[in-house]
C-alpha positions in Angstrom: 31.1 39.4 12.7 32.6 41.8 10.1 33.6 40.1 6.9 36.3 42.3 5.4 37.4 44.6 8.1 41.1 43.7 7.4 42.6 41.7 4.6 43.3 38.1 5.4 46.7 38.1 3.8 47.9 40.9 6.1 47.1 38.8 9.2 48.9 35.8 7.6 51.9 38.0 6.7 52.1 39.4 10.2 52.0 36.0 11.8 54.7 34.7 9.5 56.9 37.7 10.2 56.4 37.4 14.0 57.3 33.6 13.9 60.5 34.3 11.9 61.5 37.3 14.0 60.8 35.5 17.3 62.7 32.3 16.2 65.7 34.2 14.8 66.1 36.4 17.9 65.8 33.4 20.2 68.3 31.5 18.2 70.7 34.5 18.2 70.4 35.1 21.9 71.0 31.4 22.7 73.9 31.2 20.4 75.5 34.3 22.0 75.1 32.7 25.4 76.6 29.4 24.2 79.6 31.2 22.7 80.1 33.4 25.8 80.0 30.5 28.2 82.2 28.3 26.1 84.8 31.1 25.7 85.1 31.4 29.5 84.7 27.8 30.5 88.4 27.1 31.2 89.1 30.1 33.5 87.3 30.9 36.8 86.4 34.6 37.0 88.8 36.4 39.3 86.1 37.4 41.7 85.3 33.7 42.3 88.8 32.2 42.2 88.9 31.8 46.0 85.5 30.1 46.3 84.9 28.1 43.1 87.3 25.5 41.7 88.0 25.1 38.1 86.3 21.6 37.9 83.1 23.1 39.4 83.3 26.1 37.0 83.7 23.7 34.0 80.8 21.6 35.3 78.6 24.7 35.4 79.6 25.7 31.9 79.0 22.3 30.4 75.7 22.0 32.2 74.6 25.4 30.9 75.7 24.5 27.4 73.9 21.2 27.4 70.6 23.0 28.4 71.1 25.7 25.9 71.7 23.2 23.0 68.6 21.4 24.0 66.9 24.7 24.1 67.8 25.3 20.4 65.8 22.2 19.6 62.9 23.5 21.7 63.0 26.9 19.8 62.8 25.1 16.5 60.0 22.8 17.8 58.0 25.8 19.0 58.1 27.5 15.6 57.1 24.3 13.8 54.3 23.5 16.2 52.9 27.1 15.9 53.0 26.8 12.1 51.4 23.4 12.3 48.5 24.6 14.4 47.9 27.8 12.3 49.0 28.2 8.7 49.3 24.5 8.0 45.8 23.8 9.2 46.3 21.7 12.4 43.8 23.7 14.5 41.2 23.7 11.7 41.6 19.9 11.3 41.2 19.3 15.0 38.1 21.6 15.2 36.4 19.8 12.2 37.2 16.4 13.7 35.5 17.4 17.0 32.5 18.8 15.1 32.0 15.4 13.5 32.1 13.8 16.9 30.2 16.4 19.0 27.4 18.8 18.1 28.4 22.5 17.9 28.1 24.1 21.3 29.8 24.6 24.6 30.9 20.9 25.1 32.6 20.8 21.7 34.4 24.1 22.4 35.6 22.8 25.8 36.8 19.6 24.1 38.7 21.7 21.5 40.6 23.6 24.1 41.4 20.5 26.2 42.5 18.5 23.2 44.7 21.4 22.0 46.4 21.5 25.4 46.8 17.8 25.8 48.2 17.4 22.2 50.7 20.3 22.9 51.8 18.5 26.1 52.4 15.3 24.2 54.4 17.1 21.5 56.7 18.6 24.0 56.9 15.4 26.1 60.2 14.1 24.5 61.9 17.4 25.4 60.9 17.0 29.0 62.2 13.5 29.0 65.5 14.5 27.5 66.0 17.3 30.0 65.1 15.2 33.1 66.6 11.8 32.2 69.3 13.1 29.9 70.8 16.4 31.0 69.7 16.5 34.7 70.7 12.8 35.0 74.1 13.2 33.4 75.1 16.1 35.6 73.9 14.4 38.8 70.8 16.5 39.6 68.0 14.2 38.7 66.6 12.0 41.4 63.2 11.4 39.8 62.5 7.8 39.0 60.5 6.9 35.8 57.6 5.8 38.1 57.6 9.1 40.0 57.8 11.0 36.8 54.8 9.2 35.4 52.9 9.7 38.6 53.6 13.4 38.6 52.5 13.7 35.0 49.3 11.8 35.7 48.5 13.9 38.8 49.2 17.0 36.8 46.9 16.1 34.0 44.1 15.1 36.4 44.6 18.2 38.5 44.7 20.4 35.4 41.4 18.9 34.2 39.7 19.3 37.6 40.8 22.9 38.1 40.9 24.0 34.5 37.7 22.7 32.9 35.4 24.6 35.3 37.0 27.9 34.7 37.2 27.2 31.0 33.5 26.5 31.0 32.9 29.8 32.8 35.0 31.8 30.4 33.4 30.2 27.3 29.9 30.6 28.7 30.6 34.3 29.4 32.0 34.7 25.8 28.7 33.3 24.5 26.2 35.1 26.8 28.0 38.0 28.4 27.4 40.5 25.6 29.9 43.1 24.5 31.4 43.3 28.0 32.0 39.5 28.4 35.7 40.1 28.7 35.3 42.2 31.8 33.1 39.5 33.5 35.6 36.8 32.4 38.4 38.8 33.9 36.6 39.1 37.2 36.1 35.3 37.2 39.7 34.6 36.3 41.0 36.9 39.1 38.7 35.2 41.7 39.8 31.8 40.3 43.5 32.6 40.6 43.1 33.9 44.2 41.2 30.7 45.2 43.9 28.5 43.7 46.7 30.4 45.5 44.7 30.0 48.7 44.2 26.3 48.4 47.6 25.5 46.9 49.6 25.1 50.2 47.2 22.7 51.8 45.5 20.9 48.9 47.6 21.0 45.7 51.2 21.0 46.8 50.9 18.0 49.2 49.8 15.9 46.2 53.3 16.1 44.8 55.5 16.6 47.9 55.7 15.7 51.5 55.8 18.6 54.0 57.1 18.0 57.5 57.5 20.5 60.4 61.0 21.8 60.7 62.8 19.9 63.5 66.1 21.9 63.7 65.5 23.8 66.9 68.5 26.1 66.4 67.3 27.1 62.9 63.7 27.4 64.1 64.7 29.7 66.9 66.8 31.8 64.5 64.2 32.3 61.8 61.5 32.9 64.4 63.5 35.8 65.8 64.1 37.1 62.3 60.4 36.9 61.6 59.5 38.7 64.8 61.9 41.6 64.4 60.9 42.0 60.8 57.2 42.2 61.7 56.1 39.0 60.0 54.0 36.0 61.1 53.8 32.5 59.7 51.7 29.5 60.3 54.8 27.4 60.7 58.1 26.3 59.2 58.2 23.2 57.0 60.7 21.0 55.1 59.8 19.8 51.6 61.2 16.6 50.2 62.6 18.2 47.1 65.4 15.7 47.0 62.9 13.0 45.8 63.1 14.7 42.4 66.2 16.9 42.2 69.4 17.9 43.9 68.5 21.6 43.2 67.4 23.6 46.2 65.2 26.5 47.2 63.2 28.2 50.0 59.9 30.0 49.6 56.7 31.3 51.3 53.2 30.0 50.5 49.8 31.2 51.6 48.3 34.6 52.6 48.5 36.8 55.7 48.9 35.0 59.0 48.5 31.6 57.2 51.8 32.0 55.4 54.1 29.0 55.6 57.9 29.1 55.3 59.1 26.1 53.3 62.7 24.9 53.0 63.9 22.3 50.5 65.5 19.4 52.4 68.5 19.8 50.0 68.9 23.4 51.1 69.2 22.4 54.8 72.1 20.1 53.8 73.9 22.9 51.9 73.7 25.9 54.2 74.5 26.5 57.9 72.0 28.3 60.3 73.3 31.8 59.6 73.1 31.3 55.8 69.6 29.9 56.1 68.6 32.9 58.1 70.0 35.2 55.4 68.2 33.3 52.6 64.9 33.6 54.5 65.6 37.3 55.1 65.9 37.7 51.3 62.4 36.1 50.9 61.0 38.4 53.6 62.4 41.3 51.6 60.1 40.4 48.7 57.2 40.6 51.1 58.4 43.8 52.8 58.6 45.5 49.4 55.3 44.0 48.3 56.8 42.4 45.3 54.3 39.6 45.2 51.3 41.9 45.4 52.8 44.2 42.7 53.4 41.2 40.5 49.8 40.0 41.0 48.5 43.5 40.1 50.6 43.6 37.0 49.4 40.2 36.0 45.8 41.0 36.6 46.1 44.2 34.6 47.8 42.4 31.7 45.1 39.8 31.8 42.4 42.5 31.5 44.1 44.1 28.5 44.5 40.7 26.9 40.9 39.8 27.3 39.8 43.2 26.0 41.9 42.6 22.9 40.5 39.1 22.6 37.0 40.6 22.9 37.7 42.7 19.8 39.4 40.0 17.8 36.6 37.5 18.2 34.5 39.7 15.9 37.1 40.0 13.1 36.9 37.4 10.4 40.5 38.0 9.3 41.7 36.9 12.7 40.5 33.4 12.0 41.0 33.1 8.3 44.4 34.8 8.3 45.7 32.4 11.0 44.5 29.2 9.2 41.0 28.5 10.5 37.5 28.9 9.1 35.0 30.6 11.4 31.3 29.8 11.4 29.8 33.1 10.1 26.2 32.2 10.9 26.9 31.7 14.6 29.8 33.8 15.9 29.6 32.3 19.4 30.6 28.9 17.9 34.0 30.4 17.2 34.9 31.4 20.8 37.1 28.4 21.5 38.9 28.9 18.2 39.5 32.5 19.1 40.8 31.6 22.5 43.2 29.0 21.2 44.5 31.2 18.5 45.1 34.0 21.0 47.0 31.6 23.2 49.1 30.6 20.3 49.9 34.1 18.9 50.1 36.3 22.0 53.6 35.0 23.2 55.2 36.1 19.9 54.9 39.9 20.4 55.2 39.6 24.2 58.6 38.0 23.9 60.1 41.3 22.8 58.9 42.8 26.1 61.0 40.3 28.0 63.8 42.8 28.8 61.4 45.0 30.7 60.0 42.3 32.9 63.4 40.8 33.5 64.9 44.2 34.4 62.1 44.8 36.9 62.6 41.3 38.4 66.3 41.8 38.8 65.8 45.2 40.5 63.4 43.5 43.0 66.0 40.9 43.7 68.5 43.6 44.5 65.9 45.2 46.9 65.4 41.9 48.6 69.1 41.4 49.0 69.5 44.8 50.5 66.7 44.0 53.0 68.4 40.7 53.9 71.7 42.6 54.4 70.0 44.8 57.0 68.1 42.1 58.9 70.7 39.3 58.7 74.4 39.3 57.9 75.3 40.3 54.3 78.3 38.0 54.4 76.0 35.0 55.3 73.9 35.8 52.2 77.0 36.0 50.1 78.4 32.7 51.2 74.9 31.1 50.9 74.6 32.4 47.3 78.1 31.2 46.5 77.2 27.7 47.7 74.0 27.7 45.7 75.7 28.9 42.5 78.3 26.2 42.9 76.0 23.3 44.0 73.4 24.1 41.4 76.0 24.5 38.6 74.9 28.0 37.7 77.1 29.7 35.2 79.2 32.6 36.4 79.9 34.0 32.9 76.6 34.7 31.2 76.3 36.9 28.1 75.1 40.4 29.1 72.4 40.6 26.3 71.1 37.1 27.2 70.9 38.3 30.8 68.9 41.4 29.7 66.3 39.2 28.0 66.0 36.2 30.2 67.5 36.6 33.7 65.0 37.2 36.4 67.9 37.3 39.0 71.0 39.4 38.7 74.2 37.5 37.5 76.3 36.2 40.3 79.1 38.8 39.9 76.7 41.8 40.1 74.8 40.4 43.0 77.7 39.4 45.2 79.5 42.7 44.4 76.5 44.7 45.8 76.4 42.5 48.9 80.2 43.0 49.4 79.5 46.8 49.7 76.5 46.4 51.9 
């Protein structure tokens, strides 16, 4: 480990500058969105005047504003927590406390990462409660009971430990014994792990939280089967998920790989849309597969993970990376610092990546347009338009977002742009 390859103060200054810049930009974007929605809350956009009533439009505006204002608190909390873990010594204190309890080694490092994640979850727990039992409840979307919420949280923690600790052990063991190329071996292990989790998720993980029953609507089943056949797709079956146990929001999606893919509809969606509209929504999802959007997303994710691990591989050997971010590394045994490096990397990496959000969001919106165009060819474009209108209305999605906020955050095109394209299809 190099002692003075970079000055500590420069790393500290860079972290402080990134926290300030990230926080200010996020506040600025949220404030723009709040002002834009509030300014248009009392008038339905002309393109939607025939399909969305003023009470529905106001509800969507007030719902969006409530979430954004809670989001402002979340932005402030994120900045304070990051400062607490790093420059104010929180991670250093946690590490030293665990070293007094456990001998230095792999078990202590695993305990550090697990404790960091659990403490972070506890810190953000009040925000989750306010969103679920405050905002979602107030606007009529929450159907989760406190008992179900606690059950989901417990299952999530247990599942996270069962799935996360083994791969964490592998990564930390490779960091310690994998030599200068440990990051490459760790990347291979992570890719294999993610593929395995995606493979087992439909039949093992998802049923722990939701009930899946075969689709019983014969008319819809016949319609979507014909769509799948003429589009050249196969599926293991069509299923309905009891999404209404937790929320009034709705969705449809695919799970699984190859011929084992499943088509899943939220039960709330079946109540909102007619057969033609359901077919159009499914055609949109098929469009994502036809254009290989899922595969492309996975390739980009794997490439980004490789670059990230390579960067981490270099940073683990730089003393300033630790001391500049508020922790004291063990110079006599560099491998004892691996968990510290991993946690610091997890904390700091989102700061610069945030400024790349517009690139990822723009790509995602383009893919949504491509999926819409596919749906317009293999189903009726007007059915997709009416389905989207119902979903925007029933999910209280704002029709008047701020353009710059859209550029940073929206993975789907705004309603006006999306429906205008479909109108010309």
